[in-house]
N, C-alpha and C positions, 0 to 999 in steps of 0.2 A: 503493501498501501505504500500510498503518498505518505511525506510526514506530515504527521497531525499535532495541533494545536487548540487551546480550549478557544472555537472561534464559535462565532453564533448559531451556527446549523449544529453542529456538534455537540452545544447545550443545551438545543432545542430536542434534539433525539436523547440525547441522556434522560429529558424532565420526562419525554414522552414516556421511554420505558422506565422510569420507575412508576411514572402514573401509572400505567399498564401492570405492572405488579401488586401496587398497593391496589386497585382492582382486584385482584385476581384474591390476594388475601381476604379482604372486605368479603367477596362474595364467600370463599371457603369458611371464616368465621362465623358468619349468616347461618351458614346451612353447619356448622358443627354446634352453634348454639341453638337451634331449632332443634336438633338431634338430642341434647342432653334435655332440654325442656321434656322432650317428647318421655326419654329413659324415665327424667323423676316423674313424671305424671303418673306414669305406668307402674310407679314401685308404690306410689300412695295409692293407688288404687288397687294395689294386691298383687300384683305381679310380682314374681320374684325370679333372679337370676342367678343359676347355680355355677359353682366356679367353671365346667365342664362349657359354659357357654359365657357369649359375650357379656362382661358385666360393662356399667355405665364408666367404669374408668380406664377400662380395658380397650374399649371404644373411642375412648375421650384421643387415647395414649397413639392409639392407631390413625386417628385423624390427624392428629398432631404431627406425626412424623411423616405423613402424606401432603400435608399443606408444604412442609419446609421443604420434602424434596421436589415437590412439583413446581414451589416458586423458584427454588433452585435452577431448576428445567427451566423454568419458562426466562427467567431470565437471562440465561443463558443463549437461549436463542432467540429470543429479541435484540440482546447488545450484539450475536452474530447477525442477525439481519439489518440493524440499523446503522452499524460501522460502516459495513460497505455503504449503503444511503448517503451515509454523511460524507464518507471520503468521494463518492459519485458529486455528491452538491460541491463540494470546494474546488473539485476538480474543471468541473463547467464553469466554476467563476473563473477561473484562472484561464480556459478557453477564452470565456466574452474577453478577459484582460490583455489578449493577446499573446501567452501563452502557450505554444502549441505543441511544447516538450513534456508534456502532460502525459503520464502512463498509468494506469491502474491494477493493480492486481488483486484476485480474487481466488481463495483456493478453497471455501466452501463447497456445498452439494448441491446447491438451489441451481436448477437450471436455469431459470429465469434471471437470478440476478448476475449468473456466469454469461449470459447471454448481453446482458445490459453492460457488462462491463466491456468484453469483447469488441462492442458495436460503439461502443465511447473512446474504445483507443483507436480503433479505425476511424473513426471522425475525425480525431485526433490527429492520426497520420493524413490524411488525405487533404486537413484545410494544413497540416504541415508543409505538403509538396505546393498547396495552391500560393502559398504565402512566399515559398520559394522561388515558383515559376515569378510570379509578381514582381519581388524583387528585383531577380535577372532583369525578366523585362524593362523597367523600369529603367535600371542600369542601362542596359544596351540603347535604347532609343534615347537617353541621356548622352552615351558616348555618340551614336550614329547622327545625332542630331547636332553636337558639336564639331565634329571634324568639318564639315561643308563648311560651319557659320567661321570656323576659323579660319581657314582654304577663302573666303569668300571677304574676311574682314582684312587677310594679308594682299590680297589684289585689288583693290581697292585703297587701300592703303598706299601700295606702288602705285596704281594709278594719279594719284594726286604729284606723285614726280614731275614735273612739267620738263626734265632733260631728258624725260625716256623718247626712244625712237619711236616713230609710227609703229612698225611691224611692232616690236615689245609690247607697244598701248593695246594692238589688235589680240594679240597674244592674253595680256591679261584680261579684258574683255571677255573672249573668248572660255577661256579658264572660268571665270565670275559666271557666264550662265548657267557651265557645267554645276558649281555647287548650287547655285538656285532650284537646275533642275533636278539634282540627287533630292535637295529637298522637297520638292516637291513630290517626287517619287513616294522617300518616304512618308510624307504625311499620308499620300493617296493610299500608300497600303497598309498602314495603320489604321485609318479608317475602315477601310474595306472589308480587313481581317477581323476588326471590332464588332462593325455591323453584324458579318455573318455569323461569328459567335455568338451573338447576343439575337439573332434573328429569329425567332420561334417557327415563323412561315414564309414561305415563299411565292412568289407570281407563280400565277397558272404558269404550267409547260406549255412550250409551244412546239410543233411539229416545223421542222426546219430539215434541210440536206446538211450532212453533216462533212461528206466528202466538199460541199463549196465552202463551207465555213472554216475549212485548213486550207485548201486553197486561199482563200480572202486572207487570214491570218498569216500566211507566205508572203503573198504580195506585198502587207502593209509593213512587213521587216524587208523589205527590196534596198533599202539603202545600206543597213547593216551584212546581211550577206552578197550582196553584189559588190560590196567594197572587199572583202576579201574573196572574191572567186568561188565563194562557194555553189555547186550545184545540187540540185534536189532528187531523190531516186523516188518517184512516189508511186502508189499502188493503196489508189482511189476509189474504188468502185462505187457507184452512185445509191445511196442508202440515206433512206428519210426518217428520224429520231425523234420523239418526243422526250423534249426537257428543256433546262434552262440556258437558254440562247446565249444571251449575253452574259453568263457567269461562264460559261465554258468556251466562249472566247476566250477569255482571259488567261483561264488555263493553255489554249492551244500558242496563244502568243509569247506566255511566257515560259513555256517549255521548247519553242522551237528558236526563241531568243538566247534561251542558256546554250543551248545546242549550237548556236552559231559563235555565241561568244568563247566558248570552250573549244571549239577546232579551229585547226591551224589553215591557212591559206588552201583554198582549193582542194579543201577534203571536202566528200559529200556527204549531206544528210538523210536520213531514213525515213519518211513519212507514209505507215500504211494500214488500213482498215482491216480488222477482220470479225465477222459476224456469226459467233454462236448460239446455240440453241436459247439460250439465256441470258447470253451479253452480247453489246458492240467491246470493240477492244481497240484503240488506237494504240500504236506504237511508233514512239519519234528518237533515232536511232543516231549516232554521233559515233565519229571514229578518232576525239580529241583527246586530253589528257587523263580520263578517266578517274576514279575513286577507287579506295580502301575499304576494306570492310568498316573500318570505324565510322569514317567519312559516311557512308550507305547507312548505317543505321543513326545519325545524329540528321540527315541531308533535308529531310522536311521539318527539324527543328526551327522555333521561329531565329533569327538573327544567327544562326547558325550557317557558316561560309566554308565548304571543302578546301576554297583555295584561296589560300592567306593575302597571296600575291596579290589578287586579282580582287580584291576590296573596293579599291575605286570604281570596279562597275556594277556595285550592286550592294544590299544592304541585308540580304538575309532573311528574307521576309516573303520574296516570290515563290517558292516551294511551299513554306508554310499556307499561305494563302490558296494555291494550287489544292492542297490535300483537304483546307478546309471545304471549298467550294466544292469539290467530287465528294467530299462524306455528304452535305446537303444535297448532292444530288442524286443518291443512293448508289454511292460506285466506290472503288478502291482505286489506288494509285502505286504501281511498285517500281522500282529500281532494280538496274543488273548491271553492274558496270567491273571492270578489270584498270587497274593502273596503269595509263601508258596505252591503252586499246580501246579507250572510248565506253561509252553508257549508251542504256536502253532501258527509257521510260513508260511503264504500260499504264495506260489510262483504260478501266473497267468499268463499264457503265453497264445497268442491270437494264433490263428490257423491261417497260412498262407492261403491269400484266393488261390484258385486254377482258 
């Protein structure tokens, strides 16, 4: 159990235990008094009690011993029930005050109490995990905002120097806009992710051509892949699905953008669709730098960036956003990758029941 002190809750349960015990004593005493009065009345009426039978004194002795034993057992049982409840009350108060490290122990045999203590410990563990995630999220957001803001401040300070050349001025302006773009992307992703995580219901699904949507995402990203001379190997049979059109478009642009970002110049990217009995599957493959097993385990975590050397190109929220969107669309996302050999992202969407 957690360390105990004489808290108001503990005093309350002690008083309650004493009151219950006194009530038990009083009830037994009243019954005993009634029994003795009946025995005395019977003796006055001429009834006699031989030694071989229960005399009034013998009966009184038996009842006194019974009262003592019953009271001791009763007090022990009451105390072993209310003591865990007292610890539970104190633990709950600590949770309310923000101390999620509290844990309770119960070695008794009452199944209900054991389940209550187990559920309390599970709640405390989950709240502790949520608190760690929240603190980590705040720390990462602060860091991600601070970096582009510091860069922006530095470039704007340099632009105030009248002695810089026009080429330097244009370069500083370009980098300032890049920092502003990073801030905009970060803000948009945080807002989108927060909205999705707290959104109970989505818009009504609509029917659309999945193959056309993937082509639209590729065309939208043309400036990025044409700059690196990347070709696309497409296997996109005509396929109409019913789902969240605008949300899924964010998924395709993000995954294809990542494939472009981590591919070397001239390397191909494959995008294909497969249909099974219960699912639609979209594969997006690249031959880029790939990932280790450790990186694959955390790639969908918020703010996680597998390639720290390319942090300037992202904020670690894109894949977390993809996972949240796909989960809302009743689907799953998987990744398989080998370091130096590229990655394959698979998005599996469950078919709507007809």
